[in-house]
C-alpha positions in Angstrom: 108.8 138.8 104.2 106.5 138.9 101.7 103.1 137.1 102.3 102.5 134.2 99.8 98.6 133.3 101.3 96.2 135.1 103.3 93.3 133.2 104.4 90.7 135.4 105.7 87.1 134.7 107.8 87.1 131.1 106.1 84.1 129.3 106.9 82.9 125.7 105.8 80.0 123.4 106.8 78.9 120.2 105.5 75.3 119.5 106.2 74.2 120.8 109.8 78.0 120.4 110.8 80.1 123.4 110.9 84.3 122.3 109.9 85.4 125.6 110.7 84.6 129.0 111.0 85.7 132.3 110.4 89.4 130.8 109.8 92.1 133.6 109.3 96.0 133.0 109.3 99.2 133.8 106.7 101.9 132.0 105.3 105.1 134.3 104.8 107.7 133.3 102.3 110.4 130.6 103.0 108.1 129.4 106.1 107.4 125.8 106.6 104.1 125.3 108.2 102.5 121.8 109.5 98.9 121.7 109.7 97.7 119.4 112.9 94.1 118.3 113.3 92.1 115.3 114.6 90.6 113.3 111.7 87.1 114.4 110.4 87.8 118.3 111.5 88.3 119.3 108.0 92.1 119.0 107.0 91.7 117.7 103.5 88.9 120.2 103.0 90.7 123.0 103.9 93.6 121.9 101.6 91.0 121.5 98.9 90.0 125.0 99.3 93.5 126.6 99.3 93.9 124.8 96.1 90.6 126.1 94.3 89.5 122.3 94.2 86.6 123.1 96.5 84.9 126.4 97.7 84.4 127.8 101.1 80.7 128.7 102.3 82.1 132.0 103.6 85.5 134.3 103.3 88.2 134.0 100.7 91.8 132.6 100.2 94.4 135.3 98.5 97.9 134.3 97.0 100.6 136.6 96.1 100.4 137.1 92.3 102.4 135.0 90.2 103.1 132.2 92.5 103.4 128.4 91.3 101.4 126.2 93.7 102.1 122.4 93.8 99.7 120.3 95.7 99.8 116.7 96.7 96.7 115.1 97.1 96.0 112.6 99.9 94.9 110.1 97.0 95.9 111.4 93.7 94.0 110.6 90.3 95.9 110.3 86.9 94.9 108.7 83.4 95.7 105.0 84.0 96.9 104.4 80.0 99.5 107.0 80.1 103.4 105.9 81.5 105.0 106.8 84.6 106.8 109.7 82.6 104.0 110.7 80.8 102.4 111.6 84.4 105.2 114.0 84.8 104.0 115.9 82.1 100.4 115.8 82.7 99.6 118.2 85.4 100.1 121.6 83.6 103.1 124.0 85.0 105.2 126.4 83.2 107.9 124.0 81.9 105.7 121.7 81.0 103.5 124.1 78.9 106.8 125.8 77.6 107.8 121.8 76.2 104.3 121.8 74.7 104.8 124.9 72.9 108.1 124.1 71.7 107.0 120.5 70.7 104.3 122.1 68.5 106.4 124.8 67.0 108.7 122.2 65.7 105.8 120.8 64.0 104.7 124.0 62.4 106.2 124.7 59.1 108.8 127.8 59.4 109.0 127.1 63.0 107.2 130.3 64.0 108.2 132.2 67.5 111.2 129.5 67.8 114.1 131.9 69.1 111.9 133.0 71.8 110.7 129.5 72.8 114.6 128.6 72.9 115.6 131.6 75.1 112.7 130.7 77.4 113.9 126.9 77.3 117.3 128.1 78.6 116.0 130.6 81.3 113.4 127.6 82.8 116.4 124.9 82.3 113.4 123.2 80.4 115.8 120.9 78.6 116.8 119.1 81.9 113.0 118.7 82.9 113.2 114.9 81.7 116.6 114.0 83.6 115.1 115.9 86.8 112.0 113.8 86.5 113.6 110.6 86.2 116.3 111.5 89.3 113.3 112.0 91.6 111.5 109.3 90.4 114.5 107.0 91.4 115.0 108.6 94.7 111.3 107.5 95.4 112.1 103.7 94.1 110.2 104.5 90.6 112.4 103.2 88.4 110.4 101.7 85.6 109.6 104.9 83.7 107.2 103.4 80.5 105.4 101.3 83.0 101.8 102.0 82.7 100.2 103.6 85.7 97.3 100.8 86.0 100.2 98.5 86.9 101.2 100.8 89.7 99.8 100.0 93.3 98.1 102.6 95.3 101.1 103.3 97.2 103.5 103.6 94.0 100.9 106.3 92.4 101.4 108.2 95.4 105.0 108.2 95.2 104.5 109.4 91.1 102.3 112.1 92.3 105.0 113.3 94.8 107.7 113.3 92.2 105.3 115.0 89.9 104.9 118.2 92.6 108.5 118.2 93.4 109.8 118.5 89.6 107.4 121.4 89.4 109.8 123.2 91.7 106.9 125.0 92.8 107.2 128.7 94.9 104.3 127.3 97.6 104.4 123.6 97.9 101.2 122.3 99.7 101.5 118.6 100.7 98.5 116.2 102.0 100.3 113.1 104.1 103.4 113.1 102.2 105.0 109.9 103.8 102.1 107.8 103.3 103.6 104.8 101.3 107.3 105.8 101.5 110.1 103.6 103.3 112.0 105.1 106.2 114.9 105.9 103.8 112.2 107.8 101.3 111.1 110.0 104.1 114.6 110.6 105.0 115.6 111.8 101.7 112.4 113.9 101.4 113.1 115.5 104.9 116.7 116.3 103.8 115.5 117.8 100.3 112.9 119.9 102.0 115.1 121.2 104.7 117.6 122.3 102.0 115.0 123.9 99.8 114.0 127.6 100.2 110.4 126.7 99.0 107.6 128.0 101.1 105.7 124.6 102.4 102.4 123.7 104.2 101.9 120.1 104.8 99.4 118.0 106.7 101.3 114.8 108.2 101.0 112.3 111.2 105.0 111.7 110.9 106.1 113.5 114.2 109.6 113.1 113.9 109.2 114.9 109.8 107.1 117.9 111.6 109.9 118.3 114.2 112.8 118.3 111.8 111.1 120.6 108.8 108.4 122.8 110.1 109.0 125.9 112.0 105.4 127.1 112.5 102.6 124.6 113.6 98.8 125.6 112.8 96.4 123.6 114.9 92.8 123.1 113.7 90.8 122.9 117.0 87.2 123.5 117.8 86.2 125.1 114.6 89.0 127.7 115.0 93.0 127.8 114.2 96.0 128.1 116.9 99.0 129.3 115.7 102.5 128.2 117.3 105.8 129.9 116.1 108.0 126.8 116.6 108.6 123.3 115.5 106.5 120.3 116.9 108.3 120.2 120.3 107.4 123.6 121.0 103.8 123.1 119.9 103.3 120.2 122.3 104.5 122.1 125.1 102.6 125.5 124.3 99.6 123.3 123.4 99.5 122.0 126.8 100.0 125.5 128.3 96.9 126.4 126.2 95.1 123.8 127.5 95.4 124.3 130.9 94.8 128.2 130.8 91.2 127.1 128.9 90.5 124.6 131.8 91.1 127.4 134.0 88.9 129.9 132.3 86.1 127.3 132.0 86.5 126.4 135.8 86.1 130.2 136.5 83.6 130.5 134.5 81.2 127.8 136.0 81.6 129.5 139.3 80.4 132.8 137.9 77.9 131.2 136.3 76.0 130.1 139.1 75.8 133.0 140.6 74.7 135.1 137.4 72.4 132.3 136.9 70.7 132.7 140.1 70.7 136.6 139.5 69.0 136.0 136.1 66.3 133.9 137.7 65.6 136.5 140.3 65.2 139.4 137.9 61.6 140.5 137.0 60.3 139.8 133.1 60.6 143.6 132.4 64.2 143.8 133.7 65.7 144.1 129.6 65.6 148.2 130.3 67.4 147.8 133.6 70.7 146.2 132.9 70.9 144.8 129.4 75.0 144.9 129.6 74.5 142.2 132.3 72.3 140.1 130.7 74.5 140.1 127.4 77.5 139.7 129.5 75.7 136.6 131.2 75.1 134.7 127.6 78.8 135.3 126.8 79.7 133.5 130.1 77.0 130.7 129.3 79.0 130.0 126.1 82.3 129.6 127.8 81.1 127.7 130.9 79.2 125.1 128.4 82.6 124.5 126.6 84.2 121.2 127.0 87.9 120.3 126.4 87.9 116.7 124.8 91.4 115.1 125.7 92.2 111.6 125.8 94.4 111.3 128.8 92.9 108.0 130.2 95.4 104.7 129.7 93.1 102.1 128.1 94.2 99.0 129.6 92.3 96.0 128.2 92.3 92.3 128.9 94.1 90.0 126.2 93.4 86.5 126.2 96.1 84.2 128.0 99.5 83.6 126.0 101.7 80.9 126.8 105.5 80.4 126.6 105.3 79.1 123.2 104.7 81.8 120.4 106.2 80.9 117.1 108.9 79.4 115.6 110.3 80.1 111.9 112.3 77.3 111.0 114.7 77.8 108.2 111.8 79.3 106.1 112.6 80.3 102.5 110.3 82.2 100.0 110.6 83.7 96.7 108.9 85.0 93.8 109.6 85.0 90.1 109.9 88.4 88.5 108.2 89.8 85.4 108.9 92.7 83.1 111.8 93.8 85.3 114.7 96.0 84.2 117.0 94.1 86.3 118.9 90.8 85.1 117.7 88.9 87.9 114.9 86.3 87.4 113.7 85.6 90.7 113.1 88.0 94.0 114.3 86.4 97.4 112.1 87.3 100.5 113.7 84.8 102.7 116.4 82.6 103.1 117.1 79.6 105.6 115.2 82.2 108.1 115.2 81.1 111.5 113.5 82.9 114.3 112.2 81.8 117.7 109.7 84.5 118.9 109.7 85.4 122.6 106.8 86.0 125.1 105.6 89.6 125.2 108.3 90.7 122.3 107.3 93.8 120.6 109.5 93.9 117.1 109.2 96.3 114.8 109.9 95.4 111.2 111.4 97.8 108.8 113.2 97.8 105.4 112.5 99.2 101.8 109.6 99.0 99.9 109.6 95.6 98.1 111.8 93.8 100.5 109.1 91.4 101.9 108.1 92.9 105.2 104.2 92.2 104.2 104.7 88.8 102.9 106.4 87.8 106.0 103.5 88.9 108.0 101.1 87.2 105.6 103.4 84.0 105.8 103.2 84.2 109.5 99.4 84.7 109.4 98.9 81.7 107.1 97.8 83.7 104.4 100.9 82.9 101.9 102.7 79.5 102.0 106.6 79.5 102.2 108.6 77.4 99.7 110.3 75.4 102.3 110.7 75.4 105.9 107.5 76.3 108.1 106.2 78.8 110.9 105.1 76.6 114.2 102.5 78.8 116.3 101.6 78.4 119.8 98.3 76.8 120.5 96.9 79.7 122.7 98.2 82.7 120.1 95.1 84.6 119.3 96.2 87.2 116.5 94.6 90.2 115.9 95.5 91.7 112.2 95.2 95.4 111.0 96.3 96.0 107.8 95.5 98.6 105.0 93.7 95.8 102.8 91.9 94.4 105.9 89.5 97.6 106.2 86.3 96.2 105.3 82.7 97.5 106.2 79.2 97.6 105.0 79.1 101.5 104.4 75.5 101.9 105.0 76.0 100.8 108.5 76.1 102.9 111.5 79.4 103.2 113.7 78.0 101.7 116.9 76.3 98.8 114.7 79.6 97.9 113.1 81.3 97.5 116.5 78.3 95.7 118.1 78.4 93.2 115.5 81.6 92.2 117.1 80.8 92.6 120.9 78.3 94.8 122.9 81.1 94.9 125.8 85.1 95.0 125.9 86.5 93.0 129.1 89.0 95.0 130.4 90.0 92.4 133.2 89.7 92.6 137.0 85.5 92.2 136.3 85.7 95.5 134.8 83.9 96.0 131.4 83.4 98.6 128.8 80.2 99.0 126.4 81.1 99.3 122.7 79.6 102.9 123.2 82.4 103.7 125.6 84.8 101.9 124.4 84.2 104.3 120.8 84.6 107.1 122.7 88.0 106.2 124.0 89.1 106.6 120.4 87.5 109.9 119.7 83.9 108.9 118.6 81.5 110.8 120.3 78.0 109.6 120.9 76.8 111.7 118.0 79.4 110.4 115.7 78.5 107.0 116.3 75.2 107.1 114.8 76.8 108.5 111.7 76.6 106.0 108.5 80.2 104.7 107.9 80.1 106.1 104.0 80.1 109.8 106.1 83.3 108.9 108.0 86.6 110.5 106.6 89.5 107.9 105.4 91.2 108.5 108.7 88.4 107.8 110.9 87.6 104.6 109.1 90.9 103.6 109.9 90.4 104.6 113.5 87.3 102.4 113.3 88.8 99.4 111.8 91.6 99.8 114.8 88.8 99.6 117.3 87.3 96.7 115.4 90.7 94.7 115.8 91.9 95.7 119.6 88.3 94.8 120.8 88.6 91.3 119.8 90.8 90.7 122.6 93.8 89.2 120.9 97.0 88.2 122.4 99.5 88.8 119.3 99.0 92.0 117.6 100.2 92.6 114.1 100.1 95.9 112.9 100.7 96.9 109.0 101.4 100.3 108.5 98.8 101.2 111.4 99.9 105.0 111.0 99.0 105.7 107.8 95.9 108.2 107.7 95.5 108.2 111.6 96.0 111.6 113.3 98.3 112.3 116.0 96.3 112.0 118.7 94.8 108.7 117.8 98.7 107.7 117.4 99.6 108.7 120.8 96.2 106.7 122.2 97.5 103.7 120.2 100.9 104.1 121.6 99.6 104.0 125.1 97.7 100.9 124.7 100.7 99.1 122.8 103.0 100.1 126.1 100.1 98.6 128.2 99.5 95.6 126.1 100.0 92.3 128.0 100.7 90.1 124.7 103.1 90.0 122.1 103.4 92.6 119.2 104.8 93.0 115.7 104.7 96.2 114.0 105.4 97.0 110.2 105.9 101.0 110.2 107.8 103.8 108.9 107.0 106.2 111.5 110.1 106.7 113.4 108.8 108.4 116.4 105.8 105.5 116.8 108.4 102.7 116.1 110.9 104.2 118.8 108.0 104.6 121.6 106.4 101.0 120.8 109.2 98.5 120.1 112.2 97.3 121.7 113.6 95.0 119.0 113.9 95.0 115.1 114.1 92.8 112.1 115.5 95.0 109.5 114.8 93.7 105.9 117.5 94.6 103.5 116.0 92.9 100.4 117.7 89.5 98.5 116.8 87.6 101.7 119.1 89.4 103.9 117.6 90.1 107.4 119.2 91.7 110.4 118.2 91.3 114.0 118.9 93.9 116.0 118.1 94.6 119.7 116.8 98.3 119.7 114.6 100.9 118.6 114.6 102.7 115.2 116.7 105.4 116.6 119.3 103.1 117.9 119.7 101.2 114.8 120.2 104.6 112.9 122.9 105.6 115.6 124.4 102.1 115.2 124.4 102.2 111.3 126.1 105.7 111.4 128.8 104.3 113.7 129.3 101.4 111.1 129.7 103.5 108.1 132.6 105.3 109.9 134.5 102.3 110.5 137.6 102.3 108.2 137.0 98.6 107.3 133.3 97.4 107.2 132.4 93.9 108.9 135.5 94.3 111.2 135.1 95.1 115.2 137.7 96.0 117.8 137.9 92.7 120.4 137.9 95.5 123.1 135.8 98.4 123.8 133.1 97.0 121.4 129.5 98.5 121.7 127.0 95.6 122.5 125.0 96.7 119.4 127.4 94.7 117.4 125.5 91.7 118.5 123.0 92.3 115.7 125.6 91.2 113.3 125.8 87.8 115.3 122.1 87.6 115.2 122.4 87.7 111.5 124.4 84.7 111.0 123.3 82.1 114.1 119.6 81.1 114.7 118.5 83.1 117.5 117.0 80.4 119.3 121.0 78.6 119.5 122.5 82.0 121.4 122.2 82.9 125.1 119.8 85.5 125.1 121.0 88.7 127.2 118.4 90.9 129.1 118.0 94.3 127.7 118.2 97.0 130.3 114.2 97.5 130.1 113.9 93.5 130.7 116.4 94.2 133.8 114.4 96.8 135.4 111.2 94.8 134.7 112.9 91.8 136.5 113.8 93.9 139.6 110.2 95.5 139.4 109.0 92.1 139.0 110.3 90.7 142.5 109.0 93.6 144.4 105.4 93.1 142.7 105.6 89.4 143.7 107.0 89.7 147.0 103.9 92.5 147.6 101.2 90.6 146.0 102.2 87.4 148.1 102.2 89.2 151.5 98.3 90.7 150.5 97.2 87.1 149.6 98.6 85.7 153.0 96.9 88.4 154.5 93.6 88.1 152.9 93.5 84.1 153.5 94.7 84.6 157.2 91.9 87.1 157.3 89.1 85.0 155.7 90.2 81.9 157.9 89.9 84.0 161.5 86.4 84.2 161.5 86.4 87.9 163.4 85.7 90.1 160.2 82.3 91.6 158.7 80.2 89.8 155.8 80.9 92.8 153.9 84.7 92.5 154.2 84.5 88.7 153.5 82.3 89.5 150.2 85.1 92.2 149.1 87.9 89.9 150.2 86.4 86.9 148.1 86.0 89.3 144.8 89.8 90.2 145.7 91.5 87.1 146.0 91.1 85.5 142.5 92.1 88.5 140.9 94.8 88.5 142.9 95.9 84.9 142.3 95.7 85.6 138.9 98.0 88.8 138.5 100.3 86.8 140.7 100.7 84.0 138.5 101.0 86.2 135.6 103.9 87.9 137.0 105.5 84.8 138.2 105.3 83.5 134.9 107.2 86.2 133.2 109.6 86.3 136.2 110.5 82.8 135.5 110.8 83.6 131.8 113.1 86.5 132.7 115.2 84.3 134.9 116.0 81.9 132.5 118.1 84.6 130.8 119.9 86.4 133.7 
């Protein structure tokens, strides 16, 4: 195989901080490589160095001769006075340069060199370039080809940039967060496109299904160096855990030996240098290993949420539409909701999916009262306390320090049961080291700012979390922490996300926005929904289901036409398991409560035991009340 890229001894520092040191790796022809690292460790800096937009302090980057390299930046920039189609010709590549050469030739008297240009146009299929551009743009839901770029959203501009690099058909493609601002259908199309292509690929992405399905090699940037895993994302997880276990063992052994060698160093005379120089040098190498720290966020962060009653919210036949402007379609109105009814359940964790422009974010803003419906209303329970995370909601004073931005909200976070975390400890759970907490916010990377915004939302102890595209720009480790938090969260959750892995881990129910006010209510996660869709597509007659042996997933069709509150709600498999566990927990807690009350009234226990039991009793009563309320709610559906 031909080596397309050789990276040799690459080092990059920012101020007094080293992002990476002596990085060396290679990428071969047709390899599809994923680059994984925490936010702020230098992923985008490394990609900018590889593409010549930045330079290293030391080392070199060597490409195979004549290689065409395409690069999708995380935040692409274009002259805003050009149109969508003009943007596809703006970045110079071999084909667009040839088209310009042809246009110049045709404008020159006598058309010098025309035949040579025509031959090369045929060889490079340049005649078809505009059609290819329109095809790929359409796949990414960009259909107004002559629309000025200044009228596009940031997400649409990112999709234009993605189309641009795909149209180039480069030999080596570098992608920085390609799935940001793509809906799930676009992600699945791009996934299939890259899998079928023989292109060589290096990409940074947080989408774990995307990594798993495309990449055959994973590079991990960690602790200023690079680690190579020759497999997909699942293989990487397994081998990374093995690496961490080995590293911990080495550190433990080094610490044990270090104590012995430190004692030897202290007992040696000052003039010992000529006697055992090799052992002294070995001691300093051992000291480096012993002082290493492996930062792993394994602790599950369980925080107390404020009490939430049985009344959450009810959407009472809500309708919403917007007039269309400058549309290429014949429709004059864009329908978001049409007589939509929904009764949200206590502790429900719902995901919202659908194509871009189908109204997912508008629905969220109506729920939060930021947008008014045309008709109908949202009735919100009195105990509901929203926590809203969105791309637009991130507003910080860039001159503040990280720790000050968090302390502005609260100095302590209530974990429940009398436990508290200081603002500094809470930030450490989300991988802000004490040193990073003293950084000014303007020094943070985009992903670190997103992580800080997430912290400020969670620490306000909401009981209803609304997360609009929470996975954009967050690294995989932060996503794992967030997933664990949401799984343990004692409240309600609505997640709007294109991250299929994240949705599968967090939600147990979907609202699928199909556009034009068509909303499907589906009892399951995203993977289950896709399986159901494939089964429906294989049916000979759509809309018909057999009366015998029909899957329970077809209940979603019924949900679409009838208000949810008018149906007989059935327990899901998870809820049945939860119901059985609640019965066991309540029995255990009642027995413990009776035992404590009996002991307190016996007059035979010590002062220390009385104090300890008096502290335990109110916490026990609170836990028992909460579980009893949940048991009563589930028992209504059995």
